[in-house]
N, C-alpha and C positions, 0 to 999 in steps of 0.2 A: 589236054587239060592240065596234066601234071606239070608240063613245061611252063604253061601260062601261069600257074600258081607259083612256081619257083621264081619266075621273072617278077611277079607282083610282090612276092616276099622280099626279093632283093631290092626292089625299088622302095619298099616301105622302110627297110633298114637304112638305105641311103638317105631317105627323107628324115629319119630320126637323127642321123648323124649331122645332117645339114641344119636341123632345128637347134641342136646343141651349139653349133658354130655360129649360126645367124638366124635368130628366130623370125626376123622379118621376111626372110627369103624362103622360109619353110613351106609356106602355102604354095608358092609358085613351083617349088621343087617337087612337091608331092602331087601336083595336078596331073602330069602325064604318066604317073606310075601305073594307072589302071587303064587298060585298053578301052577305047570308046565303043559303045554299042554292045558291050558284054556285061552281064549281070555279075555283081560282086559276090564272091563266095563268103561263107561264114568267117573264115580266117581273115579274109581281106577286111571285112567290117570290123573285126576285133582290132586289127592292126591300125585301121583308120581312127578308131575311137581313142586308142592309146596315143596316137600321134596328136590328135586335137587336144587331149588333156595336157600333154607335154608342152605343146605350144602355148596354151593358156598360162601354165605355171611359169614358163620362161618369160612371157611378157609381163606378168605380175612382178616377178623378181627384178626385171629390168626397170620397171617404173618405180618400184620402191627404192632401189639403189640410186636412181637418179634424184629422187626427192631427198634422200638422206644426204647425198653429196651437196645439193643446193643449200640445205639447212646448215650443214657444216661450214660451207663457205661464208654464208651470211653471219654465222656466229663468230668466225675468225675476224670478219671486218668490224664487228661491233664491240667485241671484248678488248679491254685494255690489259693485255698480258705482257709478260716479259718477252725479250727478243728470242731467247732460246726456245721458249714455248711456241712462238710464232714460227720459228724455223722448223721445229718438229712437226707442227701441224701442216706446214706447206709440203713436207715430204710425203705425208699420207693423206690422200684426198678423202678417205673414209675413216674418221676418227673412231668409229664404233667397231669394236672387234667382232669377228664372226661369232664368238661364243656369247657376246652380250646382245647380239641382234635379236635372238628369239625373245629374251626377256623384255627388251625395249619394245618390240612389236606387240607383246602381250599387254604391256602397260598402256601403250597408245590405244589399243583396241578397247581396253576396259574403260578408258576415258571418253570414248565416243558414245553418245546417247544412241540407243537402239542397237548396239552391238551385242555380241553373244554373251558379254559379261553382265547383262542386265539382271537386276535383283529378281529372284523368283519366289522368295519367301512371302507368304500371304501376310497382309496387314494384321496387326494385333487388334483385338476387339476394343472399340472405343476410341482408337486413334487413327482410323482408316483415312481420315482427311488431313492428317498431320504428317504423313509419310512422304518419301521422295516423289518427285514429279512422275516417275515411272508409273505410279498408280493414279496420276491426276491428269486427265486429258484437258485440253483447253476449254472444251465445252463444259466439263464439270467445274473447272475453275471459274468460268463465267457464272454458272448457276450458283456456286458457293458465294460469290461476291454479291449477287443479287439478294441472296437470302441471309447475308450477314454472317457467314460462317468463317470466322478468322480472317487472315490477310491473304486470301487466295490470289489476288491480283497485285499485291503490293510490290512484287518483284518483276512484274511484266512477263508472266509465263507465256511462252509460245511453243508451237509444235516443232518448229525447226531448230530452235536454240533453247533447249531446256537444260538447267544445271543438273548435276548428278544428285544433289540433295536439295531439299526445300528449306531455305534459310529462315525459318520461323523460330520464335523463341522456344517453342516446344521441341523442335529438332535439335537446337543447340544443346538443350539439356539432355537429350537422348545420347548425344555423342560426348558429353562431358560427365564423366563418372564422378568427378569431385564436386559436382553441383549439389549433391545431396547433403554435403557437410558445409554448405555455405554459411558464413557468419552473418550477423545482422549488418555489419559494415559492408558486406558485399551484396546486399539486396539491391534490386533494380530501383532506379529513381523513376517513379511512375507519375510524377507531377503532371506531365504533359497529357496523359491519357485518362487520369481520374476525373470523374464527373464532379463538378463543384456545385453543391447545393446552395441555394439562396436563402434558405430558411434561417440561418444564423448570421447572415450578412457579414461574413468574414472571409479572409483568404482561404485558399484551398487547404485541405488537411495536410499535415506534415507526413513524412514517410513513416512515422511511427503509428499512423492511423488515428491519433488523437487530435481533436480540434485544437487550433491555436487559441490564443487568449480570447475569451468570448467577448462579444460586443455589448454585453450587459453586465451590470454589477451583481456579483454573486454574494448573497447574504446568507449567513449561517445563523439560524435561530433554533436552538435546542431547548427552549423553555418547555416545550411539550413533553420532553423526555422525563421530567420530574414526576408527572402523573402516570398512573397505570394506563396501559394500552386499552382503549375502549373496544368493546366487542359489539359488532353488528351482526345481524342475521339476514341472509338473502331470502326474500319471500318467494313463494312458488311462482313459476312462469305464468300460470294461468289464473292468477288472482283476478285479473280483468279479462273477461271473455272477449272473443273476436267481435262481438256485437256491442262492446263498450259497456258491459254491466259488471258490477262488483259481485264476485261469486263467494259462496259459503261464508256468509258474513258472521254467523254465530261462532263457527270454528275459528275464524280469523280473529275476532274480537277476544275470544278466550285465549288464543295463542299469544296475542300481543300483551295482554295483561299478565300472563304467566311469564313471558320473557322479561317484562319490567320487574317483576317480583324477584327474579333470580339474579338481577344485576346487569342485564343487557342494556347497552346504550341506545340502540336504535335498529332500524331495519333498512334494507336496500330493496329497490323495486325497479324493474324495467318499464320505462315509459315507451310503449311501442308506437312507432310512427304509423305502422299499418293499421292500428286500431284507432288512434286519435283522429287521424286525417283520412279516414277510410271513405267518407262520403264525397270527397272532391277536394280540389286545391283550395287551401286556406279555409276549409270548413272543419274547425277543431271541436272535438267533443271531449271536454275535461270533466264531465260529471262524475264518472266513476273514480277517477284519480283524486278529485277533490274530496269525495266521500272517504276514500281510503286515507288521505292525508289528515282529514279531521279525526278519523278513528285512531290514527297513530298519535296525534297530538293529545287526544283524550286519554290514551294509555300512558302518557308521559314519556314517549320515546321520540327520537329524532329520525329523520328520513333522508337517506341518500338516494337520489334519483339518477338513473342511467338513461341518457337520451339515446334510445335504441333505434338508430336509423338503418337497421338491418333486419333480415328475416330470421325467424326462429324455426328450427326443425332440421338443420343440416350439420349439426355438430354434436360432439360427445355430450350426453346427458339431456339433449333436447327431446322432451316428451310432448311438447305442445307446438302446434304449427301456427305461425303468424307470417304472412307474406308481406311484401312491400305494398303500399297503397295501390289499388287497382289502376288508378289513373297513371301511376308511374310505370306499371307493367304494360299498360296500353301504349305509353310513349316509347317504350323499348321495342315495340313491334315495328314502328317506323324508324327507330334509331337503335338497331341491335347492339351497337358499340357502346351503349350506355352501361353495359355490364362487363365485368372482367371476363377474359377469354383465355383458354389454354391453347396449347399447340395443336390440339385436335379440333379446335373450333367450338368446344363446349362453352357456352356462355352461362356463367353462374349468376342466378337471379337473387342471391343472398343480399347483395348490397350494390350500390352504384360504384362504378369504376372511379378511382381517384383522378384519372385523366379527363373525366367529364365534369370535374368540379365547376368549371366556368362555362360549360356548354349551355346555351340558351335553348333547352330542349324540353323543359317541363312546363308547358302551358305559359310560355313567356317568362319563365324564371329559370335561373341556374340551380343546380343542386345545392350550392352553398347558400343561395338566397332562400331556398326552401328550408334548409337547416336553421338558418338565422330566424326566419319568421316563426318556425315551430317553437324554438326556444323562447323567443320573445312572447309568444302567446302563452306558453307555460308560465313564464315569470309573471305576466300580468294576471293570469287566473289565480295563481297562488297568493299574490299580494292583494287581490280584490277580496279574498276570503280571510285575510289577516293571518295567514299561516306561514308567513315568511320566516318566523323564528323556528318553526319545526324543520324547515328545509336546511340541512347542514352542508350538503355537498351535491354538486352536479357533475356527473361523469359524462364526458362527451364521447359518444360512440364514433369511432373513426374507421370502422371496418367490420368484418365478420365477427360475431360474438361481442360486438362493441369494442374490439381490440384494434390497436393500430398495427395492422398486418395485412398481407394479401390472403385471399381464400385458397391457400396452396394445398390444404389437406381437408377438404370437406368430407364428412362422414354422415351421410344421410340415411338414417335408419327407417324413416317413413317411406322414402322413395329410393330404395337401394340402387336402382339402375342409373340414377343421375350421376353417381360417381362411384369409384371402386377403391378409394383410399382406405387403407387399414394400417394400424400401428404395426411396425415402425417405419412405414414407407417414407421416402424423402420428399414426396409431394412434387408439385410442378410449378414452374414459373407462370405467372398470369399476366403476360404482357403482349397479347396477340390481338387485341382490338385495334381498330385503325388509328385511334387517337394515340394509343401507346406506341404503335409502330412509327407513326409520324414523329413523335417526341424522340424516340430512339434514333431515328435517322438523323434528326437535327443534332443530337448529342454526338453521334459518330462523326458527323461532318465537322463539328467544332473541335473534336479531338484529333482531327487530321487523318481519320481512317473511315472514309465513307463506306467501305466494305463491311464495317462492323455494325452498321445501322439498319440492316435488313430485317433481322428477327433475333429471337433469343438463341441460346446455345443449341447446337444440333445434337449434342451428345449428352444431354442432361437426363436422359431416361424418362420414366413415367412415374405415376403416383406411388406405386408399390415397389419400385426398384430400391436396392440398397446402394450406398455410395460406391462400393468397390465394383459394382456391376456397370458403372457408367464411366465414360471418359472424362466427364467434367468434374465429378466430385471425388474421384479416387484419391487416396492420400498422396501418392507420389506420382509426379508427372501429370497430375490432373489439370484440365484447362482452367480451373479456378485460379491456379498459381501461375498464370501467364498475363501478359499485358492486356490481351483481349478480355480474359476473365476478370481482371481487376477493373477494367473499364466498365464492363457490363454490370458487375455487381455493385459498383459505386453508383452507377446511374439508377439501377433498380431500387437500391436502398435509399438513395437521395430523393427520389420521387416520393417515397413513402414518408420521409421526414418532412418534406415540404407540404404534403397533405396534412400531416399532424399540425404543422405550424398554421396552415390556413384554418383548420377546424378550431384551434385554440383562439386565433384572432377573431373568428366568428363568434365564439362563446364570450369572449371578453367584450365584444361590442354590445352584448346583451346583459351579461352579469358583470359589469365593470365596477371595480372599487372606485369610490369617489376621490381617493387621494392619489390615484394613478395619473401621472402627468405625461405618460408616454404618448406618442403619436402612432396610431395604428391604422392599418388599411382596412377599409370596409370590404366585404365580399364582392361588391359590385365594382371595385376598383378605385373608389374615392378614398379620401383621407379625412380623418376627424381628429382635431387637436383638442387637448384638454389642458387647462391651466392648473395651477397648484390647488385650487379649490374643487377641481373636478368639473367645472362648467365648460361648456363648449365655447370656443372662441367666436363662433358665429352667432351665439345666443347670449351675449353679455347683458342684453337688456331684459333678460327673463327675470321674473319676480323673485325676491328673496324667499318668499313662502315656498316656491317650488324647490329652491335650493335646500332649504331646511328639511323638506320632506325627503329629498334624496339622501341627505346625511343620516336620517333616521332609519332608512331602509337597510336591513341586514343583508349583506351580500354573501351567498353561499360560496364555499371553496370550490374551485374548479379542479378537475382531474381528468386524466386519460388512462387507459388501461393497455398494458403491454402483454403479449402472449407468452406463456411459459413453454416454449418449444425446447424441451429438455432432451429428446431423443437425438442421438448422434452428437450431443454436446461434447463428449469426451473423444471424439474423432478429430482428425486434422482439419477437414474442410467444413465441419458443422453444416452438413448438407441440408437438413430440414430447416434450419434457421435461415439459410440463404434463400430458399424458395419462398419462405414466409416474409422476406424483406429485410432481414437483419444481417448486415455485412459483418459477421462476427466469425473470424477464422483464426486459427493458430498460424504461427510463422511457417511459410512454405519454403521450397527450395530456392525460390527467386524473390518472393514477395514477403513483406513484413507482416507481423501480427496486426490484426484489426479489432478494435472494440466497436462492435456494431450497435451497442446500446447507448454509448455516450452522446451521440448526436440527438437521440430521442430525449435523454435526460436533460440535455442542454436546452431544448425548446421548452421543456417544462419549467426549467429555471428562468428562462426568458419571460415566460408569461405568468410566473408565480403559481403554477399548477402542481398538483400532487401526481404521483405515479402509482397506479394500482397494479399489483403483480400477484401472480398465483404461485403454486408449488410450495406454499409455506409448510405443508405437512409431510413433504416427500423426503425420502432418503435414497441415495444412489443404489444401495444394496437391495432395494425393494423391486428393482426392475431387471429384466433379462440382461445378462452380460453382453450378448452379441449386439444389442441395440445401442450400446455405449451411452446410456442415459446419464445425465449429470445435473439433476435439479438443484442439488446443494451448491455446486460451483456456479451455476447460472444465477441463482438467487443472490449469492454473495457478490458476483461481478456487478449486477445491476445496483445492489444496495451501496456498494463502494462508489460507483460512479455518481449515484444520487447524492451521497454524502459530500462529494467534492463540489457539487453544484448547489448545495443547500436545498435539495428537493426532498420533500417528505414522501416516504414510501408507505403505502397501505397494503397489507397482505390479505390473501385469500387462500383457502384450500382448494385444490384442483378437483378432488373427488370427495364425495360425501362419506366421511368415515367417523366412527364413534369409538375407535380403539384407543387404548392408552398411549401407544407408541406415537400415533398421530398427534394427540394432544401435547405430549411431551415435546415433540419437535416444534410445534407451533409456539409454545411458550418460550422455548429457547430462542427462536428467531425473533419473536416480538420483544424479548428482553434486551437484545442487543449485546454489545461487548464493552465492558468497562464503564467509566464515567469521566471521560476526558474529552472535552469539546474540541481541543486542538487536534487530537488524533482522529476524532470523528470527522473533522472538516477536511482532512487529507485522505480519508478513506482507509487509513491503516487499521482502524477499528470501526465496527459497524454500530451506528446509533440505533436506538430503539425504533420500532415501527410506530407510525402515527396512529394507526387503527388496524383492526382485523375484522374481516367479514367472514362469517361461517356459512358454508354452502351445504344445505339450505333448509328452510322450514318445511317439514313434511310430517306425515303420520309416523314414520320410523323414529323421528326425534323424540316422540312422547311415549315410546315403549319403555318399560320399566328400567332395564339396564342402560339403555341409551340415554334416557333423560337424566338419570342419576349421575352418569359419567359426565354429561354435559354441564350439569349444575356444578359439579366439582371443578370442571375446567374453567368455567366463568369465575368461580371463587379464586382459583389459583392465578388467573390473569390479574385479578385485583390485588392479590397479595405479593406476587412474584415479579411483576413488571413495574417499570418506573424506577427512577434513581433515588427518590426519597424513601427513607426507611418508614415502613408502616408501623405505627405504634400498636402495642399489644391490644389496646381497646378497640382498634379499628380493623383488626384482622377479620376477614369474612370467613365464617364457618359454614361449610357446605351443608352439614347435617342440620344446622339451625335453619338454613334457608329452605331445605326440603320439608322440615316439620312445620314451618310457617305457612307453607302452601296448603296444608290440610287442616289448618286451624279454622275456628269459626270466624276469626277476624279476616281471613284471607279474602272472603267475598268473591270467590271464583265460582266453583260449582260444588254442590253439597257432597258429592261423592269423592272429591279430591282428585288425585291423579288419574284414577280410573275413569271418571267422567270426562276429564280433560282429554284423555287418550281417545275415548269413544267419540267424543264430539268432534275432535280434529280428524279422526280417521273417517268418519262418515261424511265429513265435509270435503276433505282433500282428495280421497282416493278416487272418487268417481270422475272428477274433472282431470286429474293428472294423467290418466291413461286413456282418455277418450279418443286420442288420435292414433293410438298404436294398434 
């Protein structure tokens, strides 16, 4: 056995030597080394294993050397080099030195997908779908494309031929450290991917984010600035009950007369769609509202009416619950996409989705036709009672809270489980109903990126996320600052602007000024032309008597309201504004600054409407620093844009406050800056506000300290606003006003302020908190 082992060992050594000399013959040389029919010993097995390993290494080296020789020869044939270089190359068949070969092999291996040099670092949170294809399988890429998540298929990703890095705009910025300091001149040209809104009937916005020359004539009329800013007071939400009855009449009448005595101009009231048309389609009950309007006129006040086509109870300060009409809710059972929908499938019943404006789904009418018929019925009811002079303004509700925005941050205190938003959450995009997704798909196709049209951003977080917790809204390298982000945000905001344009067109078709010679589109798609006298071109043969009656009719001012989304305003992405529908961002690493409110102001200028805005009492320092609130900057931005377009701004306070700091800030904002119409028209200085509405009439307003401070506030508004100097004899003295309320001539209540407070408290408090 020892002799046999020595013979086997000698044969194995011979085979190793033969393998070094000729690898191809190593297998045949090693075959007879072990005697047949005998079992291999442990030593023989070990030697055989070493032999096989050596053979494999030798074969790999030979193949690699052959491949390098062929590549070197092909390079010699294609390169145009000097004769001496050619001669030196021909002398050495392998131009790569032995020392350089290991580095060359390592570099070639690292360039091969699926090799040992593959990235092993985990994706960063929020950008997991923006990393190299090592983390992106073809199946996942297909799913991303179907769901509209960035440009997953724009480069033709395949399993066999995948690039080392994913060439998206986001990855380019990750590898370019200097992109953070990009100048405005170096920003991307996004003309081809930005969504073009038809509301302003003009070319696409320029790269600066501002609309080009508007298609309408901008008129600046600052005559109103000479007079003091009038003060209105918002009436309680529950003045009209859900059954259509006027509540706490005695307290209301006493309050209205008291407000008139202290110098208030008028009141504002929500005209609820769910109350007036509660019994069925086109069955309007205006009894309580006409009674209230008559009461307001009797007190010598004006009335601003808000056409409230939304529900009440899902927002800050909502203590009264009013739903949409039951027949609208019933229609939504068969057509669930009638409501806005978030990414989780929650459908918000607060208002009808703007993408359903022209859907014939409400008993043979579209929502726009329902809005128009509602406003026309209101106009006819007011005129039939001869109360047209009392109605000074009609604010058209365009969304939740009557504001032109998406329901991105619902806070329902009555039914908390319906949403979980809390301040300062960024909110959520509301574009997941089928009509919205179809519109988005069409917009993505028109932009040349069909993969963008599947859904909203995948990394935008939830209602209560903060911007830095998401991949979309974070300040640096956020998806909002990419071509896809700019496309989506321009589409999302553009759809909101177009909805506001449709609503104002609808209101103008009802409350049209007779000297308006514009041609406007009816909600049902038709057109109606007006000549210089305001008569329809199709009704030239109408009687002159009808024309004279129309000229005598006083047309109220039209207005829409914009939301004061001030949290995260001082951040880079303005996350909460983006989810609400305002494409208002600071300059990014690749994309320019955007003014998200100028298009809204432009449609107001186009239709001659006012813009109501809140936050008039707020200061930045009153809010938590981490939430980056900027109510002062937000208000200034909107007022400057309105001044450039000749749009009057009416202010409101966001929260009910009676402190002196709030009153001081309101007076400062209402007063405006300077007295130069030329600077006002450019937005360099802010013109005065057209009016101010105090939120709201309540039992707390008539408490001793609160009421006295409010009287002084109204007096200061009369004395300190307006550009004309108030003569000494016309200065309003707050103490004189207070003393007149308690005199015998006041004709209010015998007990003066005490009885007023008791009367209003007993009337208001029971109904205000009945739903809580």
